GUROMAR-99484 format. One record per atom (N, C-alpha, C, CB): residue in one letter; x, y, z negated. Coordinates in steps of 0.02 Angstrom, whole numbers, padded with zeros to 5 digits, always signed. Glycine has a CB too. Example, Ala and Ser with C-alpha at 12.3 -4.5 7.8 and 13.67 -1.06 7.14 Angstrom:
! GUROMAR-99484
A+00660-00284-00390;A+00615-00225-00390;A+00660-00165-00390;A+00565-00224-00452;S+00642-00112-00354;S+00684-00053-00357;S+00645+00002-00394;S+00704-00030-00286;
! end
This chain:
! GUROMAR-99484
L+03369+02812-07324;L+03383+02838-07378;L+03378+02926-07372;L+03451+02808-07397;F+03390+02956-07313;F+03397+03031-07307;F+03327+03057-07284;F+03457+03052-07252;A+03276+03014-07277;A+03221+03048-07240;A+03187+03102-07294;A+03164+02988-07213;E+03146+03135-07265;E+03110+03185-07303;E+03069+03149-07359;E+03063+03227-07255;R+03046+03197-07396;R+02995+03181-07451;R+02942+03134-07423;R+02959+03246-07479;I+02909+03092-07447;I+02857+03045-07420;I+02790+03067-07444;I+02869+02971-07443;K+02744+03092-07407;K+02681+03114-07427;K+02634+03061-07427;K+02659+03166-07386;P+02577+03057-07463;P+02514+03011-07463;P+02508+03003-07385;P+02439+03047-07501;T+02496+02937-07376;T+02473+02921-07299;T+02413+02942-07298;T+02474+02848-07273;S+02354+02959-07340;S+02285+02976-07325;S+02292+03055-07304;S+02233+02960-07394;I+02340+03073-07310;I+02334+03165-07276;I+02376+03155-07208;I+02384+03243-07339;D+02407+03106-07187;D+02435+03106-07129;D+02381+03128-07067;D+02465+03037-07122;G+02396+03159-07024;G+02362+03185-06962;G+02302+03236-06994;G+02330+03116-06913;K+02296+03249-07058;K+02240+03295-07065;K+02263+03363-07063;K+02201+03283-07127;A+02213+03405-07048;A+02213+03467-07041;A+02227+03506-07110;A+02153+03483-07010;Y+02269+03566-07111;Y+02277+03595-07181;Y+02208+03626-07207;Y+02335+03654-07179;D+02169+03643-07170;D+02092+03660-07194;D+02047+03606-07210;D+02054+03698-07141;D+02074+03546-07201;D+02022+03492-07222;D+02034+03482-07305;D+02037+03414-07176;V+01971+03506-07333;V+01965+03505-07411;V+01983+03454-07452;V+01905+03513-07430;E+01966+03396-07429;E+01994+03340-07465;E+02069+03321-07453;E+01954+03283-07448;A+02099+03333-07396;A+02169+03335-07382;A+02215+03372-07420;A+02176+03355-07324;N+02185+03441-07418;N+02215+03502-07454;N+02226+03474-07534;N+02158+03574-07449;K+02168+03448-07566;K+02160+03425-07630;K+02228+03382-07651;K+02091+03382-07631;V+02219+03332-07610;V+02274+03280-07611;V+02345+03314-07603;V+02262+03226-07552;W+02362+03348-07553;W+02423+03384-07539;W+02438+03423-07607;W+02415+03435-07471;R+02399+03453-07635;R+02414+03491-07688;R+02429+03456-07757;R+02362+03534-07693;E+02394+03409-07766;E+02417+03351-07815;E+02477+03337-07809;E+02386+03290-07810;W+02482+03299-07747;W+02552+03272-07728;W+02607+03312-07740;W+02556+03258-07661;E+02603+03377-07720;E+02659+03427-07723;E+02676+03442-07801;E+02637+03497-07682;K+02629+03434-07844;K+02634+03438-07917;K+02683+03372-07935;K+02553+03435-07954;S+02659+03319-07921;S+02689+03251-07934;S+02763+03252-07907;S+02644+03191-07895;L+02784+03305-07874;L+02850+03302-07853;L+02890+03338-07903;L+02858+03329-07786;F+02862+03367-07962;F+02895+03403-08012;F+02890+03367-08079;F+02867+03470-08015;L+02831+03329-08085;L+02806+03302-08148;L+02823+03223-08150;L+02724+03316-08155;P+02867+03210-08192;P+02889+03135-08207;P+02826+03103-08236;P+02954+03128-08263;G+02829+03039-08196;G+02779+02997-08223;G+02706+03009-08176;G+02772+03018-08306;K+02687+03067-08136;K+02635+03089-08110;K+02645+03048-08041;K+02630+03168-08110;K+02586+03012-08019;K+02587+02977-07953;K+02523+02988-07920;K+02601+02902-07959;V+02529+03017-07861;V+02482+03018-07808;V+02470+02979-07754;V+02486+03061-07787;A+02423+02934-07754;A+02417+02875-07706;A+02493+02840-07688;A+02379+02905-07635;D+02500+02841-07626;D+02566+02818-07619;D+02615+02858-07589;D+02565+02763-07587;G+02605+02926-07609;G+02661+02978-07595;G+02710+02968-07646;G+02637+03055-07595;E+02773+02985-07634;E+02844+02992-07671;E+02818+03037-07716;E+02914+03020-07628;N+02848+03021-07782;N+02845+03073-07844;N+02911+03090-07858;N+02811+03044-07913;F+02919+03127-07919;F+02984+03159-07946;F+03031+03095-07968;F+02967+03213-08016;D+03012+03050-07999;D+03052+02982-08014;D+03074+02956-07963;D+03016+02929-08043;E+03035+02937-07907;E+03052+02917-07847;E+03103+02950-07804;E+03000+02914-07817;I+03086+03016-07795;I+03135+03048-07749;I+03199+03067-07779;I+03108+03108-07719;T+03203+03080-07858;T+03260+03087-07890;T+03312+03028-07880;T+03243+03095-07957;Q+03267+02962-07890;Q+03309+02910-07882;Q+03337+02886-07826;Q+03286+02869-07901;R+03302+02916-07768;R+03323+02895-07702;R+03387+02936-07687;R+03265+02907-07648;A+03383+03000-07710;A+03430+03045-07714;A+03495+03020-07738;A+03408+03095-07752;S+03482+02988-07796;S+03551+02960-07822;S+03575+02898-07783;S+03544+02939-07900;Q+03522+02860-07763;Q+03545+02801-07713;Q+03590+02825-07660;Q+03483+02766-07677;A+03551+02884-07632;A+03601+02923-07559;A+03669+02932-07587;A+03571+03014-07527;L+03684+02963-07643;L+03741+02986-07660;L+03792+02915-07673;L+03728+03034-07723;D+03759+02869-07700;D+03789+02802-07727;D+03802+02768-07653;D+03731+02753-07783;Y+03764+02769-07596;Y+03777+02753-07537;Y+03848+02777-07498;Y+03721+02775-07507;L+03841+02842-07506;L+03901+02881-07476;L+03971+02866-07505;L+03890+02955-07486;L+03968+02847-07575;L+04022+02842-07616;L+04045+02757-07587;L+03997+02856-07707;E+03994+02719-07560;E+04023+02657-07537;E+04054+02659-07476;E+03978+02608-07534;R+04048+02713-07432;R+04072+02709-07368;R+04153+02725-07374;R+04031+02759-07321;N+04175+02699-07320;N+04259+02709-07320;N+04288+02770-07285;N+04295+02648-07283;E+04248+02804-07248;E+04264+02861-07200;E+04280+02914-07246;E+04204+02883-07147;G+04321+02954-07226;G+04345+03023-07260;G+04298+03083-07259;G+04408+03048-07226;S+04255+03078-07198;S+04202+03125-07194;S+04136+03092-07160;S+04228+03188-07153;I+04073+03110-07188;I+04029+03079-07152;I+03976+03132-07136;I+04004+03019-07187;L+03944+03138-07076;L+03888+03177-07067;L+03822+03148-07082;L+03887+03197-07004;V+03783+03190-07128;V+03721+03154-07138;V+03664+03204-07111;V+03709+03131-07218;V+03618+03186-07078;V+03564+03239-07062;V+03505+03213-07097;V+03548+03251-06981;S+03475+03268-07125;S+03421+03260-07180;S+03366+03314-07170;S+03453+03267-07255;H+03336+03324-07226;H+03282+03375-07229;H+03284+03410-07280;H+03220+03354-07227;G+03257+03477-07282;G+03266+03521-07332;G+03252+03508-07406;G+03233+03569-07315;F+03191+03481-07411;F+03168+03469-07480;F+03217+03419-07505;F+03091+03443-07486;F+03225+03360-07474;F+03263+03302-07489;F+03343+03316-07506;F+03255+03254-07430;L+03361+03351-07463;L+03427+03388-07467;L+03432+03421-07533;L+03435+03441-07410;R+03392+03472-07551;R+03389+03512-07604;R+03384+03461-07668;R+03328+03564-07595;T+03355+03414-07660;T+03355+03362-07716;T+03423+03326-07736;T+03305+03308-07696;I+03455+03310-07677;I+03525+03289-07676;I+03567+03343-07713;I+03551+03279-07601;V+03556+03406-07693;V+03606+03453-07726;V+03581+03467-07803;V+03613+03526-07682;A+03520+03450-07811;A+03497+03458-07884;A+03535+03410-07927;A+03418+03445-07892;K+03531+03348-07898;K+03565+03290-07932;K+03649+03294-07946;K+03551+03226-07886;V+03673+03329-07890;V+03746+03354-07886;V+03758+03407-07953;V+03760+03397-07806;L+03714+03455-07956;L+03720+03502-08002;L+03712+03484-08076;L+03678+03549-07986;L+03645+03451-08080;L+03625+03436-08153;L+03625+03358-08174;L+03551+03465-08165;K+03647+03318-08118;K+03648+03240-08130;K+03588+03216-08160;K+03705+03217-08175;D+03597+03178-08220;D+03538+03147-08251;D+03505+03187-08301;D+03554+03086-08281;R+03536+03246-08301;R+03497+03303-08348;R+03430+03330-08308;R+03553+03375-08364;L+03436+03314-08232;L+03386+03343-08193;L+03311+03326-08219;L+03397+03320-08121;D+03275+03379-08219;D+03208+03372-08257;D+03155+03398-08195;D+03204+03427-08337;G+03090+03383-08208;G+03058+03411-08149;G+03062+03493-08149;G+02980+03385-08147;E+03051+03528-08219;E+03051+03604-08203;E+03118+03624-08182;E+03030+03650-08264;D+03187+03595-08181;D+03237+03622-08152;D+03243+03611-08082;D+03286+03604-08181;L+03206+03552-08049;L+03199+03531-07980;L+03150+03594-07958;L+03168+03448-07970;R+03094+03610-07982;R+03056+03651-07959;R+03090+03724-07949;R+03000+03648-08000;E+03134+03738-08000;E+03173+03801-07989;E+03208+03801-07944;E+03209+03822-08032;I+03251+03746-07931;I+03298+03735-07881;I+03270+03736-07808;I+03329+03672-07895;I+03213+03710-07795;I+03186+03711-07738;I+03136+03780-07712;I+03151+03649-07742;K+03123+03807-07765;K+03101+03873-07767;K+03152+03924-07735;K+03086+03890-07837;G+03205+03920-07781;G+03267+03962-07769;G+03314+03958-07720;G+03300+03960-07815;T+03309+03903-07683;T+03359+03898-07625;T+03319+03894-07562;T+03408+03834-07632;S+03357+03895-07507;S+03324+03887-07440;S+03368+03831-07403;S+03323+03962-07396;M+03329+03804-07350;M+03366+03765-07305;M+03333+03776-07235;M+03367+03690-07327;E+03380+03806-07199;E+03352+03811-07131;E+03373+03764-07079;E+03366+03872-07107;N+03336+03757-07031;N+03351+03692-06978;N+03423+03712-06946;N+03285+03682-06908;T+03469+03653-06934;T+03521+03654-06926;T+03576+03686-06975;T+03518+03671-06876;A+03559+03704-07041;A+03596+03731-07084;A+03661+03673-07104;A+03546+03755-07145;I+03715+03697-07120;I+03765+03648-07136;I+03773+03654-07217;I+03836+03661-07093;S+03769+03604-07247;S+03783+03600-07323;S+03846+03548-07324;S+03710+03570-07372;V+03885+03562-07367;V+03946+03513-07374;V+03944+03503-07457;V+04028+03551-07343;L+03945+03428-07467;L+03965+03403-07532;L+04023+03374-07530;L+03922+03360-07560;K+04065+03373-07577;K+04137+03347-07591;K+04136+03298-07643;K+04186+03402-07614;Y+04161+03238-07630;Y+04176+03196-07694;Y+04246+03203-07706;Y+04158+03119-07688;R+04263+03199-07768;R+04330+03194-07799;R+04335+03147-07844;R+04352+03250-07829;N+04387+03098-07835;N+04395+03040-07885;N+04434+03077-07945;N+04442+02970-07851;A+04390+03080-07996;A+04415+03117-08064;A+04405+03064-08120;A+04368+03192-08084;F+04440+03076-08168;F+04436+03040-08229;F+04380+03070-08272;F+04502+03041-08266;E+04351+03121-08266;E+04297+03156-08297;E+04238+03140-08247;E+04313+03237-08308;E+04179+03108-08276;E+04132+03075-08230;E+04099+03145-08207;E+04076+03013-08268;D+04083+03199-08241;D+04029+03253-08229;D+04075+03293-08173;D+04004+03303-08307;F+04136+03283-08151;F+04167+03327-08104;F+04191+03291-08041;F+04224+03363-08138;R+04143+03241-08019;R+04160+03207-07964;R+04124+03240-07891;R+04138+03132-07979;W+04054+03244-07888;W+04022+03283-07849;W+04026+03354-07842;W+03972+03271-07859;R+04042+03395-07793;R+04037+03456-07800;R+03986+03489-07726;R+04118+03481-07808;L+03958+03540-07737;L+03923+03575-07688;L+03979+03623-07662;L+03856+03611-07718;W+04003+03613-07605;W+04056+03660-07573;W+04015+03710-07541;W+04107+03624-07517;T+03971+03696-07491;T+03933+03749-07446;T+03877+03733-07441;T+03954+03761-07382;H+03827+03780-07438;H+03752+03765-07448;H+03721+03817-07387;H+03721+03785-07537;N+03688+03778-07345;N+03651+03825-07301;N+03680+03873-07263;N+03610+03857-07333;D+03733+03855-07238;D+03785+03879-07202;D+03758+03894-07121;D+03845+03826-07210;H+03758+03949-07097;H+03729+03969-07019;H+03799+04002-06988;H+03651+04038-07018;A+03862+03993-07008;A+03915+04029-06972;A+03919+04002-06901;A+03984+04023-07007;H+03898+03942-06891;H+03905+03906-06827;H+03862+03958-06769;H+03868+03820-06836;F+03820+03988-06795;F+03775+04040-06747;F+03798+04092-06741;F+03712+04058-06764;A+03858+04118-06765;A+03885+04183-06761;A+03898+04210-06685;A+03949+04181-06802;E+03892+04274-06679;E+03895+04286-06605;E+03968+04313-06588;E+03836+04339-06581;
! end
């Protein structure tokens, strides 16, 4: 569930300067923000946001008090977008969150879940892209 966005297999191993692969890559990247658009077997907006919801549901099913999840930047930012906007998340919102946030390697982000009567206030973004563990 926590894998990075899934690109079309037709561009696997292709160089960035491969004209056809670059064309597929650009179209696929658009599909990550356009509901209903599908490029070959690459994951699209509908699929990646559904997978983000499934990942959050999976975490809720766990009994542990704290869970460490290792993931990738785009997918983690998609999860954050789902936490912030829930089912109101649309393609343009996701594009702005992806463009306006950063995820560095080994960064720590913390999501907390709180059992609450109000459904909208359960998941919280506590910390995002923290690098304090690199302090000298």
